[in-house]
N, C-alpha and C positions, 0 to 999 in steps of 0.2 A: 751401587744401589742408591737411589735418590732418597734423601732425608728431607721431609717437609716439616718445618716448625710452625705450629699454630699460634697465632698472635692473639691470645685471649688472656684475661686477668686471672689471678689467683691460681687454683689448681688447673684450670683450663690452659694456662700458660705452660704447664708441665706436660701436656699431652702432645705427642709428636706423631707424625705419620711415617711409618717405616714398613716396607713390603706391602703397602696398601692397607695396613691395619693401624688403628689408633692405639698407641701404647704409652706406657710411662716407664721411666728408668728405675732400676732397683734402688739407686741412691736417693732419688726423690721420694720414693715410697718409704724408704727407711727413715727419712727425716720426718715425714708425716706420721709414721707409726711410732716415732721416738725410739727407734732401735738402730743398732749398727747395721750397715749394709751387709757385712759378712754374716751377721746373725740372721738377717732376713733370708739370704741365699742358702744358709745352712739349713734353715727350716724347710725351704723349698726342696732341697736335695733329699732331706729325710722323708719327704712326702712326694717324691718325684712322680709317682704313679698318678697323682692328681693333676699334674701339669703337662698336658699334651702341647704340641707346638703352637696350636691356636690359642693356648693360654699363656705361654711363656717361651721365649727363645733368646739365645745369645747373639749379640751383634757380630757381624763379620768385621774383619779389619777395615774394609772399605767403608762400611756403615759407621763404624766407630770414628774413623778419620773424618768423615763428612760431618758427623755430629759435633766433634771437637772444633771443627772449622767454624761452625755456626756460633760457638761459644767464645771464639777468639782465644785469648790466653787465660781464660778463666780456669780455676783449679777445680771447678765443680765436678767435672768428669775426668780430671787428670790424675796422675799419680797412682794408677791402678796397675796391677800385675796381670790382669785378665780383662777381656772385653766385658762390658756391662751386660746384664740380662735386662730384658724389657718384658712388661706384662700387659696383656690386652685386658679389656673389660672383664672377660671371662676369668682371666688369671687373677685380677684384683678381687673378684667375687670369691674365688677359691681361697685367696689369702685370708679372707675373713674367717675361714674354718680352722686355720692353724695359728693365727695370731689373735688371741682372745682378750687382750688387755682392753681396758675401757677406752684408752687413747686410740688404739688400733680400730676398735669398733666404730667410734665416732668419725675417725678419719676415713674409714671405708665408706661410710654413708656419703660423706662429702665427695669422695672420689667417684663413686658410682653416679651421683647426681651430675658431676662434671662431665663424665663420659656420655651420659644421656643428653645433656645440653649440647655437647659438641656434636653428637650425631644429628640432633635436630638442626643445628646450625649448618652442617654440611648439606643436609637434605634441602633446607630452605634456600641455600645458595648454590645449588647444583648447577644452575644455568651460568652463574658467574665463573665457577671452576671449569665448566665446559668451554666457555669463551676463552679463558686463560690457556686451556689446553690447546685450543685451536690456534691461538696466537703463537704459542711455543712451537707448534707444528710448522706454522708459516715461517717463523724465524729459522727453524732447522732447514727448511727448504731453501731459504735465502742463503744460509751459510753454505749449503751444498753447491748452490749456483756460483757463489764467490769462489769456492774451492776449485770448481771446474775452470773458472776464468783464469785463476792464477796457475793452475796446473799446466796450462799451455806453455808457460814460460820455462817448462822443463826441457823443451826441445832445444837442440843445439843451435837452431837458427833464430831463436827468440830469447831475449834477455831482459830482465827487469831489475832496476836499480832503485834503491830507497834513499831518502835524504841522508847525507853523510857518507855515502859510499863513493867518495870522490876518486880514490885510487883505483878501485875495482872498475869503475866506468871508464876512466881514462885508459887503463890497461887494456880493456876490451877493445876500445876504439883503435888503439895502437896496433893490437893484434890484427884487426880487420884491415887497417891500412897496409900492414906488412904483407898481407896475403895477395896484394896486387903485384902483378909481374912486370907490367910495362907502364900503365897509366892509372892514375887515381884522380877522380873528380869529386870534390867536396862542395856540396851546396849548403851554405849556412849564412843566412842573412845577417848574423851578428858575429861573424868571424873577427878575431882580433889577433894580437901578437902571440897569444898563448898557442894558437893553432900552428904558428910557424915553429914553435919549440917542439911540437909533436912530429912534424913532417921533415925536420931538418936532416934526419939520418936515413931517409928513404932514398934509394938510388934509382928512382923512377920519375917520370914526368908527373907533375901535380898541377891540377887546375882547381882554383877556388872560385866559386860563383857566389858573390855576396852583394849586399846592398851598398849603394853609394853613401858617402858621408858617415861611415861607421868607424869602428875603432882600429881597423886595419888600414893604416895610411900608406901612401905611395912611398914615403921615406922608408918605412919598415920593409916594404917589398923590395925596393932598390938595394938596401943594405943586405937583405937576405940573399938576393940573387948574385950579388958581387962575390959571395962566398960559395953558394950552393948551385946556382944557375939551373934550377929545375922547376921553377914556379912561374905560373901564369895566373893572373888574377883578372876576373871579368866582373865588372859591376853591372848587376841586373836585378831588378825587383820582381821578376816573374814568379819566383817560388816563395811560397809561405813556409812549407815544411823543410826539414833538413834531410839530405840524402847523401849516401856515399856510393859512387859508381866505380867499380873495379874492372878494368880491362874491357870496358864496353859490354860487360856481360853480367856480372854479379852486382846486385843493388841492395843496399840496406837503407831502411828508413829509421831515422833517429828522432825521438820525441822531444829533444831539447837541443839548444845550441851547445856547442862543445865547451864554451866558456862558462856555461851554467850547470854543468854536470855536478851532481852531488848536492844541489840545493833543494830539488823537489823530486818526487817519484817520477820516473820515466822509463821507457822501454826502447830497445833497439831490435828491429825485426828485419829479417831477410825477406825480401819480396820474391815470392815464388811464381806468382801469376805472370805468364809470358805476355799476355796482352798488355798488362800494366807496364811491364818492363820495356816492351817495344815502344809504347807511346812515350814513356818518360825519356828513354834514350834518344828517340827521334827529336823530342823537344829540346833536350839538353844540347845535342850536337848542332842543332840549328843556331844555337847561341855561340858555341865555342868555335865553330868553323869560320 
């Protein structure tokens, strides 16, 4: 249940909106009446037939938690064995009939005036609150759209990685590479020696398509092939994005270069559209053959 705190001065500052009603805490009323909170609630229980739910009600655990959150670590509503009771304007008026001290009577007048003033304030500013409500609804719709966007990454063919998830992203790429049976083509314009560390244990043919004058030198390639003999590197600047092509059939799109995984948010997506796959494969093999 939402708890809305009204930002007004003096007694108005002690009026909250809970369950759509303007209310005051029993502890605040007790201070104003110069009595103990237990004494105030004891009087209410003795005259409980006067206090229907639209006069007085006890906060639920959730409402109490939200109210305490707004007060931070303040002890104002802390240290209680039971949830507070709150009183509406009707309930405050009824309290005047059971608390008859001079202090209580004077306090009641001020409290009723504050309730009336607050009511007028809400009426005068109803258009503002309506606008705020519309904004909140728009934000809720926006959050729902964002949730739908991110929910798609629950599929087994689509993965999302956040900054810092270096091991998880590298592990997923290695799993993808290992799923190739005969041939793996890696298209990454910024390939470097770290890519060789990933593919060195693969027992298949590997082709890397990358840009010239990058960090993957011919010296690195020669040294690698002297030991593993399964790598072919093609220097070509045709591609902007990163792709993994497995066995001329399965294709993954990668949102970042392999040597930049874990630095920014990115995704790895399996391409399912056959038209896109055919065009991409045809373009790639025109370079590799």
